[in-house]
VMD Tcl script that builds the backbone (N, CA, C; Angstrom):
set m [mol new atoms 387]
animate dup $m
set s [atomselect $m all]
$s set {name element resname resid chain x y z} {
  {N N MET 1 A 94.181 101.806 57.206}
  {CA C MET 1 A 95.060 102.225 58.270}
  {C C MET 1 A 94.357 102.041 59.615}
  {N N GLU 2 A 95.152 101.643 60.585}
  {CA C GLU 2 A 94.593 101.339 61.897}
  {C C GLU 2 A 94.016 102.558 62.604}
  {N N ILE 3 A 94.566 103.717 62.331}
  {CA C ILE 3 A 94.091 104.915 63.036}
  {C C ILE 3 A 92.625 105.189 62.720}
  {N N PHE 4 A 92.199 104.876 61.501}
  {CA C PHE 4 A 90.799 105.087 61.151}
  {C C PHE 4 A 89.894 104.139 61.944}
  {N N GLN 5 A 90.357 102.908 62.166}
  {CA C GLN 5 A 89.592 101.963 62.973}
  {C C GLN 5 A 89.501 102.442 64.418}
  {N N ILE 6 A 90.630 102.906 64.948}
  {CA C ILE 6 A 90.650 103.384 66.331}
  {C C ILE 6 A 89.732 104.592 66.490}
  {N N VAL 7 A 89.869 105.549 65.589}
  {CA C VAL 7 A 89.043 106.755 65.662}
  {C C VAL 7 A 87.573 106.415 65.452}
  {N N GLY 8 A 87.285 105.511 64.531}
  {CA C GLY 8 A 85.903 105.111 64.279}
  {C C GLY 8 A 85.259 104.493 65.504}
  {N N VAL 9 A 85.955 103.536 66.116}
  {CA C VAL 9 A 85.433 102.901 67.327}
  {C C VAL 9 A 85.285 103.932 68.437}
  {N N ALA 10 A 86.262 104.815 68.576}
  {CA C ALA 10 A 86.215 105.827 69.637}
  {C C ALA 10 A 85.045 106.782 69.440}
  {N N LEU 11 A 84.837 107.235 68.217}
  {CA C LEU 11 A 83.736 108.167 67.975}
  {C C LEU 11 A 82.374 107.517 68.171}
  {N N VAL 12 A 82.214 106.296 67.665}
  {CA C VAL 12 A 80.940 105.591 67.837}
  {C C VAL 12 A 80.668 105.365 69.321}
  {N N SER 13 A 81.695 104.934 70.053}
  {CA C SER 13 A 81.493 104.693 71.482}
  {C C SER 13 A 81.248 105.995 72.240}
  {N N THR 14 A 81.847 107.085 71.797}
  {CA C THR 14 A 81.603 108.375 72.442}
  {C C THR 14 A 80.151 108.794 72.269}
  {N N PHE 15 A 79.645 108.698 71.041}
  {CA C PHE 15 A 78.243 109.056 70.806}
  {C C PHE 15 A 77.307 108.131 71.580}
  {N N LEU 16 A 77.631 106.847 71.597}
  {CA C LEU 16 A 76.815 105.895 72.337}
  {C C LEU 16 A 76.849 106.200 73.838}
  {N N ALA 17 A 78.020 106.536 74.350}
  {CA C ALA 17 A 78.140 106.868 75.771}
  {C C ALA 17 A 77.350 108.124 76.112}
  {N N LEU 18 A 77.362 109.096 75.218}
  {CA C LEU 18 A 76.587 110.317 75.465}
  {C C LEU 18 A 75.097 110.020 75.536}
  {N N ILE 19 A 74.632 109.117 74.691}
  {CA C ILE 19 A 73.212 108.752 74.688}
  {C C ILE 19 A 72.868 107.954 75.951}
  {N N VAL 20 A 73.717 106.984 76.291}
  {CA C VAL 20 A 73.452 106.122 77.442}
  {C C VAL 20 A 73.620 106.885 78.756}
  {N N LYS 21 A 74.502 107.883 78.759}
  {CA C LYS 21 A 74.803 108.618 79.991}
  {C C LYS 21 A 73.577 109.287 80.601}
  {N N GLU 22 A 72.630 109.694 79.754}
  {CA C GLU 22 A 71.424 110.344 80.264}
  {C C GLU 22 A 70.579 109.394 81.100}
  {N N GLN 23 A 70.542 108.122 80.713}
  {CA C GLN 23 A 69.709 107.151 81.412}
  {C C GLN 23 A 70.494 106.351 82.462}
  {N N LYS 24 A 71.676 105.906 82.080}
  {CA C LYS 24 A 72.489 105.044 82.951}
  {C C LYS 24 A 73.950 105.507 82.925}
  {N N PRO 25 A 74.314 106.465 83.765}
  {CA C PRO 25 A 75.695 106.984 83.760}
  {C C PRO 25 A 76.744 105.918 84.079}
  {N N ASN 26 A 76.368 104.938 84.911}
  {CA C ASN 26 A 77.326 103.878 85.241}
  {C C ASN 26 A 77.674 103.037 84.021}
  {N N PHE 27 A 76.667 102.733 83.213}
  {CA C PHE 27 A 76.919 101.960 82.003}
  {C C PHE 27 A 77.758 102.752 81.003}
  {N N ALA 28 A 77.528 104.038 80.933}
  {CA C ALA 28 A 78.313 104.881 80.029}
  {C C ALA 28 A 79.780 104.867 80.436}
  {N N PHE 29 A 80.039 104.964 81.728}
  {CA C PHE 29 A 81.421 104.919 82.211}
  {C C PHE 29 A 82.054 103.571 81.908}
  {N N LEU 30 A 81.332 102.495 82.154}
  {CA C LEU 30 A 81.864 101.159 81.864}
  {C C LEU 30 A 82.136 100.979 80.368}
  {N N LEU 31 A 81.275 101.548 79.532}
  {CA C LEU 31 A 81.483 101.486 78.091}
  {C C LEU 31 A 82.788 102.186 77.710}
  {N N ILE 32 A 83.019 103.355 78.281}
  {CA C ILE 32 A 84.237 104.109 77.976}
  {C C ILE 32 A 85.469 103.339 78.427}
  {N N VAL 33 A 85.419 102.757 79.617}
  {CA C VAL 33 A 86.560 101.965 80.114}
  {C C VAL 33 A 86.790 100.756 79.216}
  {N N PHE 34 A 85.711 100.076 78.848}
  {CA C PHE 34 A 85.832 98.906 77.982}
  {C C PHE 34 A 86.434 99.279 76.632}
  {N N VAL 35 A 85.983 100.354 76.040}
  {CA C VAL 35 A 86.503 100.778 74.739}
  {C C VAL 35 A 87.973 101.174 74.854}
  {N N GLY 36 A 88.331 101.845 75.944}
  {CA C GLY 36 A 89.732 102.199 76.154}
  {C C GLY 36 A 90.611 100.964 76.235}
  {N N CYS 37 A 90.154 99.965 76.961}
  {CA C CYS 37 A 90.912 98.713 77.064}
  {C C CYS 37 A 90.955 97.981 75.720}
  {N N ALA 38 A 89.859 98.006 74.993}
  {CA C ALA 38 A 89.821 97.353 73.681}
  {C C ALA 38 A 90.789 98.017 72.714}
  {N N ILE 39 A 90.864 99.328 72.738}
  {CA C ILE 39 A 91.811 100.034 71.872}
  {C C ILE 39 A 93.237 99.662 72.254}
  {N N PHE 40 A 93.508 99.592 73.560}
  {CA C PHE 40 A 94.834 99.179 74.014}
  {C C PHE 40 A 95.163 97.775 73.521}
  {N N LEU 41 A 94.235 96.846 73.665}
  {CA C LEU 41 A 94.464 95.475 73.203}
  {C C LEU 41 A 94.662 95.413 71.687}
  {N N PHE 42 A 93.972 96.294 70.968}
  {CA C PHE 42 A 94.142 96.378 69.519}
  {C C PHE 42 A 95.570 96.781 69.171}
  {N N LEU 43 A 96.199 97.562 70.027}
  {CA C LEU 43 A 97.545 98.088 69.765}
  {C C LEU 43 A 98.669 97.202 70.299}
  {N N VAL 44 A 98.332 96.101 70.958}
  {CA C VAL 44 A 99.357 95.253 71.565}
  {C C VAL 44 A 100.341 94.740 70.520}
  {N N ASP 45 A 99.862 94.347 69.347}
  {CA C ASP 45 A 100.764 93.871 68.291}
  {C C ASP 45 A 101.749 94.954 67.869}
  {N N GLN 46 A 101.274 96.185 67.761}
  {CA C GLN 46 A 102.159 97.293 67.397}
  {C C GLN 46 A 103.197 97.544 68.499}
  {N N ILE 47 A 102.757 97.473 69.730}
  {CA C ILE 47 A 103.672 97.668 70.859}
  {C C ILE 47 A 104.737 96.575 70.853}
  {N N TYR 48 A 104.327 95.345 70.614}
  {CA C TYR 48 A 105.281 94.242 70.560}
  {C C TYR 48 A 106.296 94.460 69.441}
  {N N ALA 49 A 105.837 94.895 68.282}
  {CA C ALA 49 A 106.751 95.134 67.156}
  {C C ALA 49 A 107.757 96.227 67.494}
  {N N ILE 50 A 107.307 97.274 68.152}
  {CA C ILE 50 A 108.210 98.367 68.534}
  {C C ILE 50 A 109.255 97.863 69.525}
  {N N ILE 51 A 108.828 97.107 70.524}
  {CA C ILE 51 A 109.768 96.575 71.518}
  {C C ILE 51 A 110.779 95.653 70.857}
  {N N HIS 52 A 110.309 94.797 69.969}
  {CA C HIS 52 A 111.202 93.874 69.259}
  {C C HIS 52 A 112.220 94.642 68.414}
  {N N MET 53 A 111.779 95.684 67.727}
  {CA C MET 53 A 112.682 96.499 66.913}
  {C C MET 53 A 113.734 97.169 67.794}
  {N N LEU 54 A 113.301 97.734 68.930}
  {CA C LEU 54 A 114.249 98.381 69.832}
  {C C LEU 54 A 115.261 97.392 70.398}
  {N N GLU 55 A 114.813 96.181 70.701}
  {CA C GLU 55 A 115.738 95.154 71.179}
  {C C GLU 55 A 116.773 94.804 70.119}
  {N N ASN 56 A 116.343 94.682 68.866}
  {CA C ASN 56 A 117.291 94.393 67.781}
  {C C ASN 56 A 118.311 95.509 67.619}
  {N N ILE 57 A 117.851 96.748 67.679}
  {CA C ILE 57 A 118.772 97.884 67.573}
  {C C ILE 57 A 119.769 97.867 68.725}
  {N N ALA 58 A 119.284 97.578 69.925}
  {CA C ALA 58 A 120.164 97.553 71.096}
  {C C ALA 58 A 121.202 96.442 70.987}
  {N N VAL 59 A 120.795 95.282 70.479}
  {CA C VAL 59 A 121.744 94.175 70.313}
  {C C VAL 59 A 122.811 94.545 69.296}
  {N N HIS 60 A 122.414 95.126 68.172}
  {CA C HIS 60 A 123.385 95.513 67.138}
  {C C HIS 60 A 124.308 96.623 67.614}
  {N N ALA 61 A 123.813 97.515 68.453}
  {CA C ALA 61 A 124.615 98.618 68.977}
  {C C ALA 61 A 125.407 98.196 70.215}
  {N N LYS 62 A 125.224 96.939 70.638}
  {CA C LYS 62 A 125.900 96.402 71.821}
  {C C LYS 62 A 125.618 97.228 73.073}
  {N N VAL 63 A 124.349 97.619 73.214}
  {CA C VAL 63 A 123.893 98.347 74.395}
  {C C VAL 63 A 123.505 97.323 75.455}
  {N N ASN 64 A 123.844 97.614 76.687}
  {CA C ASN 64 A 123.469 96.733 77.779}
  {C C ASN 64 A 121.942 96.649 77.838}
  {N N MET 65 A 121.415 95.429 77.803}
  {CA C MET 65 A 119.967 95.233 77.753}
  {C C MET 65 A 119.273 95.709 79.033}
  {N N VAL 66 A 120.006 95.808 80.125}
  {CA C VAL 66 A 119.404 96.299 81.372}
  {C C VAL 66 A 118.896 97.725 81.170}
  {N N TYR 67 A 119.669 98.527 80.437}
  {CA C TYR 67 A 119.263 99.909 80.206}
  {C C TYR 67 A 118.017 99.984 79.331}
  {N N LEU 68 A 117.981 99.170 78.283}
  {CA C LEU 68 A 116.810 99.166 77.406}
  {C C LEU 68 A 115.577 98.691 78.171}
  {N N GLU 69 A 115.721 97.638 78.975}
  {CA C GLU 69 A 114.591 97.142 79.750}
  {C C GLU 69 A 114.089 98.205 80.719}
  {N N THR 70 A 115.021 98.927 81.323}
  {CA C THR 70 A 114.627 99.979 82.262}
  {C C THR 70 A 113.875 101.089 81.541}
  {N N ILE 71 A 114.375 101.488 80.393}
  {CA C ILE 71 A 113.708 102.544 79.622}
  {C C ILE 71 A 112.321 102.094 79.175}
  {N N LEU 72 A 112.191 100.852 78.742}
  {CA C LEU 72 A 110.874 100.344 78.335}
  {C C LEU 72 A 109.918 100.277 79.524}
  {N N LYS 73 A 110.433 99.912 80.700}
  {CA C LYS 73 A 109.588 99.911 81.898}
  {C C LYS 73 A 109.133 101.322 82.247}
  {N N ILE 74 A 110.045 102.273 82.098}
  {CA C ILE 74 A 109.699 103.672 82.371}
  {C C ILE 74 A 108.598 104.142 81.426}
  {N N ILE 75 A 108.741 103.807 80.148}
  {CA C ILE 75 A 107.720 104.182 79.173}
  {C C ILE 75 A 106.386 103.508 79.515}
  {N N GLY 76 A 106.448 102.246 79.909}
  {CA C GLY 76 A 105.233 101.531 80.301}
  {C C GLY 76 A 104.547 102.167 81.498}
  {N N ILE 77 A 105.340 102.561 82.491}
  {CA C ILE 77 A 104.772 103.232 83.667}
  {C C ILE 77 A 104.089 104.521 83.247}
  {N N ALA 78 A 104.733 105.275 82.363}
  {CA C ALA 78 A 104.156 106.552 81.925}
  {C C ALA 78 A 102.816 106.336 81.226}
  {N N TYR 79 A 102.752 105.359 80.328}
  {CA C TYR 79 A 101.503 105.107 79.606}
  {C C TYR 79 A 100.411 104.569 80.527}
  {N N ILE 80 A 100.766 103.666 81.419}
  {CA C ILE 80 A 99.765 103.098 82.324}
  {C C ILE 80 A 99.238 104.161 83.276}
  {N N ALA 81 A 100.143 104.982 83.803}
  {CA C ALA 81 A 99.711 106.050 84.708}
  {C C ALA 81 A 98.798 107.038 83.984}
  {N N GLU 82 A 99.150 107.382 82.750}
  {CA C GLU 82 A 98.314 108.303 81.973}
  {C C GLU 82 A 96.944 107.696 81.709}
  {N N PHE 83 A 96.910 106.426 81.321}
  {CA C PHE 83 A 95.652 105.734 81.040}
  {C C PHE 83 A 94.766 105.702 82.288}
  {N N ALA 84 A 95.357 105.304 83.423}
  {CA C ALA 84 A 94.591 105.235 84.670}
  {C C ALA 84 A 94.132 106.621 85.111}
  {N N SER 85 A 94.982 107.614 84.927}
  {CA C SER 85 A 94.629 108.980 85.296}
  {C C SER 85 A 93.448 109.488 84.468}
  {N N GLN 86 A 93.465 109.222 83.185}
  {CA C GLN 86 A 92.375 109.667 82.322}
  {C C GLN 86 A 91.059 108.967 82.677}
  {N N ILE 87 A 91.125 107.677 82.971}
  {CA C ILE 87 A 89.907 106.961 83.366}
  {C C ILE 87 A 89.364 107.530 84.668}
  {N N THR 88 A 90.270 107.809 85.597}
  {CA C THR 88 A 89.850 108.369 86.880}
  {C C THR 88 A 89.245 109.756 86.699}
  {N N LYS 89 A 89.826 110.552 85.808}
  {CA C LYS 89 A 89.253 111.873 85.519}
  {C C LYS 89 A 87.875 111.734 84.881}
  {N N ASP 90 A 87.721 110.738 83.992}
  {CA C ASP 90 A 86.411 110.500 83.377}
  {C C ASP 90 A 85.363 110.143 84.423}
  {N N ALA 91 A 85.806 109.501 85.508}
  {CA C ALA 91 A 84.885 109.133 86.572}
  {C C ALA 91 A 84.610 110.316 87.507}
  {N N GLY 92 A 85.248 111.459 87.235}
  {CA C GLY 92 A 85.020 112.648 88.038}
  {C C GLY 92 A 85.884 112.734 89.283}
  {N N GLN 93 A 86.939 111.974 89.329}
  {CA C GLN 93 A 87.814 111.956 90.499}
  {C C GLN 93 A 89.186 112.533 90.148}
  {N N SER 94 A 89.226 113.825 89.884}
  {CA C SER 94 A 90.475 114.454 89.454}
  {C C SER 94 A 91.531 114.469 90.557}
  {N N ALA 95 A 91.121 114.483 91.822}
  {CA C ALA 95 A 92.103 114.457 92.917}
  {C C ALA 95 A 92.868 113.132 92.920}
  {N N ILE 96 A 92.148 112.040 92.747}
  {CA C ILE 96 A 92.810 110.729 92.687}
  {C C ILE 96 A 93.663 110.637 91.429}
  {N N ALA 97 A 93.174 111.201 90.332}
  {CA C ALA 97 A 93.929 111.180 89.080}
  {C C ALA 97 A 95.274 111.873 89.238}
  {N N SER 98 A 95.281 112.985 89.941}
  {CA C SER 98 A 96.549 113.688 90.134}
  {C C SER 98 A 97.496 112.874 91.006}
  {N N LYS 99 A 96.968 112.095 91.938}
  {CA C LYS 99 A 97.815 111.231 92.769}
  {C C LYS 99 A 98.397 110.089 91.935}
  {N N ILE 100 A 97.632 109.579 91.005}
  {CA C ILE 100 A 98.144 108.543 90.101}
  {C C ILE 100 A 99.297 109.107 89.281}
  {N N GLU 101 A 99.120 110.327 88.762}
  {CA C GLU 101 A 100.180 110.961 87.985}
  {C C GLU 101 A 101.429 111.168 88.828}
  {N N LEU 102 A 101.257 111.622 90.068}
  {CA C LEU 102 A 102.395 111.814 90.962}
  {C C LEU 102 A 103.102 110.488 91.235}
  {N N GLY 103 A 102.328 109.449 91.504}
  {CA C GLY 103 A 102.908 108.125 91.734}
  {C C GLY 103 A 103.701 107.635 90.537}
  {N N GLY 104 A 103.162 107.838 89.342}
  {CA C GLY 104 A 103.874 107.449 88.135}
  {C C GLY 104 A 105.187 108.196 87.979}
  {N N LYS 105 A 105.163 109.491 88.254}
  {CA C LYS 105 A 106.379 110.295 88.136}
  {C C LYS 105 A 107.443 109.853 89.135}
  {N N ILE 106 A 107.030 109.553 90.359}
  {CA C ILE 106 A 107.991 109.109 91.371}
  {C C ILE 106 A 108.583 107.751 90.996}
  {N N LEU 107 A 107.738 106.834 90.507}
  {CA C LEU 107 A 108.255 105.530 90.076}
  {C C LEU 107 A 109.218 105.665 88.907}
  {N N ILE 108 A 108.908 106.573 87.983}
  {CA C ILE 108 A 109.800 106.806 86.848}
  {C C ILE 108 A 111.146 107.337 87.334}
  {N N LEU 109 A 111.112 108.289 88.242}
  {CA C LEU 109 A 112.359 108.840 88.781}
  {C C LEU 109 A 113.166 107.764 89.492}
  {N N ALA 110 A 112.498 106.933 90.284}
  {CA C ALA 110 A 113.194 105.866 91.005}
  {C C ALA 110 A 113.846 104.885 90.041}
  {N N MET 111 A 113.153 104.553 88.945}
  {CA C MET 111 A 113.723 103.617 87.984}
  {C C MET 111 A 114.843 104.238 87.160}
  {N N ALA 112 A 114.814 105.553 87.011}
  {CA C ALA 112 A 115.820 106.233 86.183}
  {C C ALA 112 A 117.130 106.486 86.921}
  {N N ILE 113 A 117.145 106.367 88.230}
  {CA C ILE 113 A 118.350 106.676 89.010}
  {C C ILE 113 A 119.566 105.858 88.566}
  {N N PRO 114 A 119.461 104.543 88.354}
  {CA C PRO 114 A 120.658 103.816 87.898}
  {C C PRO 114 A 121.195 104.319 86.555}
  {N N ILE 115 A 120.308 104.674 85.643}
  {CA C ILE 115 A 120.752 105.186 84.345}
  {C C ILE 115 A 121.404 106.553 84.518}
  {N N LEU 116 A 120.810 107.401 85.334}
  {CA C LEU 116 A 121.399 108.713 85.591}
  {C C LEU 116 A 122.768 108.581 86.260}
  {N N THR 117 A 122.907 107.623 87.157}
  {CA C THR 117 A 124.190 107.401 87.823}
  {C C THR 117 A 125.268 107.013 86.822}
  {N N VAL 118 A 124.950 106.100 85.920}
  {CA C VAL 118 A 125.920 105.675 84.906}
  {C C VAL 118 A 126.289 106.846 83.997}
  {N N MET 119 A 125.289 107.658 83.630}
  {CA C MET 119 A 125.576 108.811 82.770}
  {C C MET 119 A 126.495 109.802 83.478}
  {N N ILE 120 A 126.241 110.078 84.736}
  {CA C ILE 120 A 127.076 111.025 85.480}
  {C C ILE 120 A 128.492 110.472 85.629}
  {N N GLU 121 A 128.615 109.180 85.932}
  {CA C GLU 121 A 129.938 108.571 86.049}
  {C C GLU 121 A 130.698 108.630 84.729}
  {N N THR 122 A 130.013 108.412 83.625}
  {CA C THR 122 A 130.642 108.478 82.306}
  {C C THR 122 A 131.109 109.903 82.006}
  {N N ILE 123 A 130.297 110.880 82.308}
  {CA C ILE 123 A 130.672 112.268 82.081}
  {C C ILE 123 A 131.878 112.659 82.926}
  {N N ILE 124 A 131.903 112.205 84.183}
  {CA C ILE 124 A 133.029 112.512 85.057}
  {C C ILE 124 A 134.312 111.896 84.528}
  {N N LYS 125 A 134.235 110.686 83.974}
  {CA C LYS 125 A 135.421 110.031 83.398}
  {C C LYS 125 A 135.942 110.778 82.178}
  {N N LEU 126 A 135.046 111.442 81.438}
  {CA C LEU 126 A 135.447 112.164 80.236}
  {C C LEU 126 A 136.106 113.509 80.540}
  {N N ILE 127 A 135.842 114.049 81.709}
  {CA C ILE 127 A 136.419 115.334 82.092}
  {C C ILE 127 A 137.884 115.138 82.431}
  {N N PRO 128 A 138.788 115.915 81.792}
  {CA C PRO 128 A 140.224 115.755 82.102}
  {C C PRO 128 A 140.548 116.273 83.514}
  {N N ASN 129 A 141.518 115.634 84.128}
  {CA C ASN 129 A 141.919 116.024 85.493}
  {C C ASN 129 A 142.737 117.290 85.495}
}
mol reanalyze $m
mol bondsrecalc $m
mol representation Tube
mol addrep $m
């Protein structure tokens, strides 16, 4: 199972980073960033499979693909913002990390407005006069 590989690499790199951090804190930070990116790249195939499955479901359900693309972009923004925020926190910059989180939330809200508008319009149409 892939989770054992991910956890194994993460634990080994964590112990290695703890050892290296005493002598070279910059290298320890770079190691953590590299391992985080490597884990993400390891998961790209799984992410692609999930996106492909969701697209197939949307096509069969005759859902407008604009909505699915928007939702996938929103999910992507959330994951990227979280990843960047965690790296920034690891670097000891929690103030910047909180700004990244705020930026991600605002971008998500901005992208969700068209979907919210359609939902509100649909609900209004369903309400009897």
